[in-house]
ROVEX-480930 format. One record per residue (C-alpha): residue number from 1; x, y, z. Coordinates in nm, 4 decimals. Last residue first. Example, Ala and Ser with C-alpha at 12.3 -4.5 7.8 and 13.67 -1.06 7.14 Angstrom:
# ROVEX-480930
+-----+----------+----------+----------+
!  nr !        X !        Y !        Z !
+-----+----------+----------+----------+
!   2 !   1.3670 !  -0.1060 !   0.7140 !
!   1 !   1.2300 !  -0.4500 !   0.7800 !
+-----+----------+----------+----------+
***
This chain:
# ROVEX-480930
+-----+----------+----------+----------+
!  nr !        X !        Y !        Z !
+-----+----------+----------+----------+
!  89 !  -1.0574 !  -0.3427 !  -1.1176 !
!  88 !  -0.8094 !  -0.0858 !  -0.9962 !
!  87 !  -0.5949 !  -0.1579 !  -0.6925 !
!  86 !  -0.4158 !   0.1348 !  -0.5433 !
!  85 !  -0.1357 !   0.1759 !  -0.2930 !
!  84 !  -0.0939 !   0.5391 !  -0.1954 !
!  83 !   0.2482 !   0.6360 !  -0.0705 !
!  82 !   0.2984 !   0.8810 !   0.2084 !
!  81 !   0.5876 !   1.1232 !   0.2452 !
!  80 !   0.5779 !   1.2801 !   0.5893 !
!  79 !   0.5405 !   1.6140 !   0.7730 !
!  78 !   0.6455 !   1.8287 !   0.4773 !
!  77 !   0.3189 !   1.8129 !   0.2928 !
!  76 !   0.0866 !   1.6131 !   0.0673 !
!  75 !   0.3649 !   1.4152 !  -0.1017 !
!  74 !   0.2136 !   1.1397 !  -0.3165 !
!  73 !   0.4106 !   0.8485 !  -0.4597 !
!  72 !   0.2000 !   0.5934 !  -0.6419 !
!  71 !   0.1747 !   0.2243 !  -0.5620 !
!  70 !   0.0516 !  -0.0673 !  -0.7651 !
!  69 !  -0.1728 !  -0.3651 !  -0.6980 !
!  68 !  -0.1761 !  -0.6275 !  -0.9747 !
!  67 !  -0.4222 !  -0.5955 !  -1.2620 !
!  66 !  -0.7096 !  -0.8191 !  -1.3815 !
!  65 !  -0.7210 !  -0.9949 !  -1.0445 !
!  64 !  -0.8300 !  -1.3567 !  -1.0959 !
!  63 !  -0.5914 !  -1.5282 !  -0.8530 !
!  62 !  -0.7359 !  -1.3504 !  -0.5494 !
!  61 !  -0.4667 !  -1.2014 !  -0.3234 !
!  60 !  -0.2750 !  -1.3999 !  -0.0601 !
!  59 !   0.0407 !  -1.4698 !  -0.2624 !
!  58 !   0.0380 !  -1.1087 !  -0.3815 !
!  57 !   0.0702 !  -0.9937 !  -0.0195 !
!  56 !   0.4404 !  -1.0861 !  -0.0298 !
!  55 !   0.4997 !  -0.8803 !  -0.3453 !
!  54 !   0.2988 !  -0.5859 !  -0.2121 !
!  53 !   0.5071 !  -0.5897 !   0.1081 !
!  52 !   0.8293 !  -0.5913 !  -0.0966 !
!  51 !   0.7018 !  -0.3033 !  -0.3100 !
!  50 !   0.6231 !  -0.0965 !  -0.0007 !
!  49 !   0.9609 !  -0.1712 !   0.1586 !
!  48 !   1.1385 !  -0.0708 !  -0.1640 !
!  47 !   0.9395 !   0.2535 !  -0.1682 !
!  46 !   1.0577 !   0.3247 !   0.1872 !
!  45 !   1.4157 !   0.2985 !   0.0633 !
!  44 !   1.3362 !   0.5480 !  -0.2127 !
!  43 !   1.1784 !   0.7808 !   0.0431 !
!  42 !   1.4966 !   0.8003 !   0.2473 !
!  41 !   1.4039 !   0.7727 !   0.6174 !
!  40 !   1.4369 !   1.0689 !   0.8537 !
!  39 !   1.1143 !   1.2118 !   0.7110 !
!  38 !   0.8840 !   0.9637 !   0.8800 !
!  37 !   0.6734 !   0.7391 !   0.6607 !
!  36 !   0.3009 !   0.7179 !   0.5885 !
!  35 !   0.0876 !   0.4788 !   0.3900 !
!  34 !  -0.2456 !   0.5538 !   0.2256 !
!  33 !  -0.4393 !   0.2463 !   0.1152 !
!  32 !  -0.6645 !   0.2959 !  -0.1865 !
!  31 !  -0.9127 !   0.0348 !  -0.3060 !
!  30 !  -1.0935 !   0.0669 !  -0.6380 !
!  29 !  -1.3868 !  -0.1420 !  -0.7608 !
!  28 !  -1.6411 !   0.1388 !  -0.7302 !
!  27 !  -1.5351 !   0.2338 !  -0.3783 !
!  26 !  -1.2679 !   0.1498 !  -0.1249 !
!  25 !  -1.0833 !   0.3719 !   0.1176 !
!  24 !  -0.7823 !   0.3144 !   0.3380 !
!  23 !  -0.6104 !   0.5215 !   0.6028 !
!  22 !  -0.2697 !   0.6027 !   0.7561 !
!  21 !  -0.1086 !   0.2601 !   0.7417 !
!  20 !   0.2425 !   0.3038 !   0.8813 !
!  19 !   0.5463 !   0.1385 !   0.7230 !
!  18 !   0.8771 !   0.0976 !   0.9095 !
!  17 !   0.7273 !  -0.1608 !   1.1434 !
!  16 !   0.6718 !  -0.3987 !   0.8522 !
!  15 !   0.3978 !  -0.6396 !   0.9604 !
!  14 !   0.1461 !  -0.3534 !   0.9385 !
!  13 !   0.2184 !  -0.3177 !   0.5644 !
!  12 !   0.1859 !  -0.6933 !   0.5111 !
!  11 !  -0.1431 !  -0.7109 !   0.6972 !
!  10 !  -0.2745 !  -0.4071 !   0.5095 !
!   9 !  -0.2062 !  -0.5738 !   0.1745 !
!   8 !  -0.3748 !  -0.8997 !   0.2748 !
!   7 !  -0.6789 !  -0.7062 !   0.4073 !
!   6 !  -0.7141 !  -0.4657 !   0.1141 !
!   5 !  -0.7629 !  -0.7265 !  -0.1574 !
!   4 !  -0.9899 !  -0.9970 !  -0.0125 !
!   3 !  -1.1577 !  -0.7234 !   0.1931 !
!   2 !  -1.2629 !  -0.5399 !  -0.1227 !
!   1 !  -1.3922 !  -0.8537 !  -0.2952 !
+-----+----------+----------+----------+
***
């Protein structure tokens, strides 16, 4: 099930050259994909790109997901503002 969720999302993030996939982890029914952006781009604009990619990936995700993927803003430092995209089962 993990690959049926993370793979479509990652493909959409990689398709957008303004979004960089930093890492992904999956365990206990949860997948987290960490995305990274450069600082010269407004974070709210980057959030729109993330949501658009999630929307497109939704057509490739399993129909029986109890909850749609969501993203959370996390700022671990000054180098970049990543977003974490989570799916909770």
